[in-house]
C-alpha positions as CSV (number, residue, x, y, z in Angstrom):
1,X,0.0,0.1,0.0
2,X,3.1,2.5,0.4
3,X,4.1,1.5,-2.5
4,X,0.8,2.5,-4.4
5,X,0.7,6.0,-2.2
6,X,4.2,6.7,-3.6
7,X,3.3,5.9,-7.3
8,X,0.2,8.0,-6.7
9,X,2.0,11.0,-5.4
10,X,4.8,10.6,-8.3
11,X,2.3,10.3,-11.1
12,X,-0.6,11.9,-9.9
13,X,-2.8,9.2,-10.6
14,X,-4.9,7.3,-8.0
15,X,-2.8,3.7,-7.8
16,X,-4.1,1.4,-5.1
17,X,-4.2,-2.4,-4.6
18,X,-7.2,-4.5,-6.3
19,X,-9.6,-5.7,-4.5
20,X,-10.4,-9.6,-4.3
21,X,-13.3,-8.9,-7.0
22,X,-11.0,-7.1,-9.1
23,X,-8.1,-9.6,-8.9
24,X,-10.6,-12.2,-9.7
25,X,-12.0,-10.9,-12.6
26,X,-8.4,-10.1,-14.1
27,X,-7.3,-13.3,-13.6
28,X,-10.5,-14.8,-15.2
29,X,-9.6,-12.8,-18.4
30,X,-13.3,-13.1,-19.6
31,X,-13.4,-17.0,-19.2
32,X,-16.1,-16.9,-16.4
33,X,-16.0,-20.9,-15.9
34,X,-12.3,-21.6,-15.8
35,X,-10.5,-23.1,-12.8
36,X,-7.1,-21.1,-13.4
37,X,-5.9,-18.4,-15.2
38,X,-4.4,-20.2,-17.9
39,X,-7.9,-22.4,-18.5
40,X,-8.9,-25.9,-16.8
41,X,-5.4,-27.6,-17.0
42,X,-4.2,-28.4,-13.3
43,X,-0.9,-26.8,-12.5
44,X,1.0,-30.2,-12.3
45,X,0.2,-30.7,-16.2
46,X,1.6,-27.1,-17.3
47,X,4.7,-27.0,-19.5
48,X,7.8,-27.5,-17.7
49,X,5.9,-27.6,-14.2
50,X,8.7,-30.0,-12.6
51,X,11.4,-27.7,-13.4
52,X,9.8,-24.3,-12.5
53,X,10.0,-22.4,-9.1
54,X,12.6,-24.3,-7.6
55,X,13.9,-21.7,-5.0
56,X,11.7,-18.6,-5.9
57,X,9.7,-16.9,-8.1
58,X,10.5,-17.0,-11.9
59,X,10.8,-14.1,-14.4
60,X,7.2,-12.4,-15.4
61,X,6.4,-13.4,-18.8
62,X,8.2,-16.6,-19.5
63,X,4.7,-18.1,-20.7
64,X,1.6,-16.9,-22.4
65,X,-0.4,-14.1,-20.6
66,X,-4.1,-14.5,-20.2
67,X,-6.9,-13.2,-22.5
68,X,-6.5,-9.6,-20.8
69,X,-2.6,-9.6,-21.3
70,X,-1.7,-10.4,-17.7
71,X,1.0,-12.6,-16.7
72,X,1.5,-14.9,-13.8
73,X,-1.9,-14.7,-12.1
74,X,-2.3,-17.7,-10.0
75,X,1.0,-19.1,-10.2
76,X,4.0,-17.2,-8.9
77,X,3.5,-15.2,-5.9
78,X,0.6,-14.8,-3.6
79,X,-0.8,-11.2,-4.2
80,X,-2.1,-8.9,-1.9
81,X,-5.4,-7.4,-2.5
82,X,-6.6,-4.2,-0.5
83,X,-9.7,-6.0,1.3
84,X,-9.7,-7.2,4.7
85,X,-10.3,-10.7,4.9
86,X,-13.4,-12.8,6.7
87,X,-13.5,-16.4,5.6
88,X,-17.3,-16.3,5.3
89,X,-17.7,-13.0,3.8
90,X,-19.1,-14.0,0.2
91,X,-21.8,-16.0,2.2
92,X,-23.5,-12.8,2.9
93,X,-21.3,-10.1,0.4
94,X,-23.3,-8.1,-2.4
95,X,-23.2,-10.5,-5.6
96,X,-21.6,-7.5,-7.5
97,X,-18.6,-5.6,-6.7
98,X,-17.9,-6.7,-3.1
99,X,-15.4,-4.6,-1.3
100,X,-14.7,-7.0,1.8
101,X,-15.3,-6.6,5.4
102,X,-14.7,-3.2,7.2
103,X,-11.7,-4.5,9.2
104,X,-10.0,-7.8,10.3
105,X,-6.4,-8.8,11.5
106,X,-5.8,-10.3,8.3
107,X,-5.5,-8.9,4.3
108,X,-6.9,-11.0,1.5
109,X,-4.4,-12.3,-1.1
110,X,-5.2,-14.2,-4.1
111,X,-3.2,-16.5,-6.6
112,X,-0.7,-19.3,-6.1
113,X,2.8,-18.9,-5.0
114,X,6.0,-20.7,-6.3
115,X,6.1,-22.3,-2.8
116,X,2.6,-23.9,-2.5
117,X,0.8,-22.9,-5.9
118,X,-1.3,-26.0,-6.4
119,X,-3.1,-25.4,-3.4
120,X,-4.3,-22.2,-4.1
121,X,-3.8,-21.6,-7.9
122,X,-7.3,-22.0,-8.6
123,X,-9.0,-18.3,-9.5
124,X,-11.5,-18.5,-6.3
125,X,-9.1,-19.9,-4.1
126,X,-8.7,-17.2,-1.3
127,X,-5.7,-16.8,1.4
128,X,-4.7,-14.4,3.7
129,X,-1.9,-13.3,6.3
130,X,-1.8,-10.5,9.0
131,X,-0.7,-7.2,6.9
132,X,2.4,-6.9,9.0
133,X,3.8,-10.4,7.6
134,X,6.4,-10.7,4.8
135,X,7.3,-13.6,2.8
136,X,9.6,-14.3,0.0
137,X,6.1,-15.9,-2.1
138,X,4.0,-12.7,-1.4
139,X,3.8,-9.7,-3.8
140,X,1.4,-7.4,-5.5
141,X,0.3,-5.7,-8.6
142,X,-1.0,-2.4,-8.9
143,X,-4.4,-1.2,-9.9
144,X,-6.2,1.9,-10.8
145,X,-9.4,3.1,-11.3
146,X,-10.0,4.6,-14.7
147,X,-12.0,7.9,-14.6
148,X,-13.9,8.4,-17.8
C-alpha cells in the first residue's frame, strides 16, 4: 500500500491494490468458468512444471498471458488485495463488486505462489495473512480506477 501511495504521488494518478473481486475478474480474463487463469489444465500439467519455481518466483512473462494480457496470475506469488479478510464474507456479501469486510486482523490475498501454487492456484481460491507479515512468496500488482 505504501508503494501505491508513492506511485500515486509521483504520477498524480490514483494507484492502489486491487480488491479481491477485481483480482478475480482480471485472473479470469473473460473466461468466467475456468478453474485457473490459464484454463482448466491443473498446475501439475503445465509445461515445465517440475522444473519451475525451485527456489523462488520466476521472471514474469516466460509463459503466455491470459486473455487480458496479464502474466503469472495464480502461479508465481500470492498477491495482496486491498480487502480485509473474512473467511465467510462471500456468504453474505453483495453479488456485484464486493468490497470485503470493514476490518479484520488479516488482509486478503489471491493467487498461488512458487512455494504452494497447487493449493491456491484456482482463481476462486482465497488466502490471507496479517498485513505486517513478510514472505518471499508474497507480492502485489497495482490497480488504478479509470476515470471516464
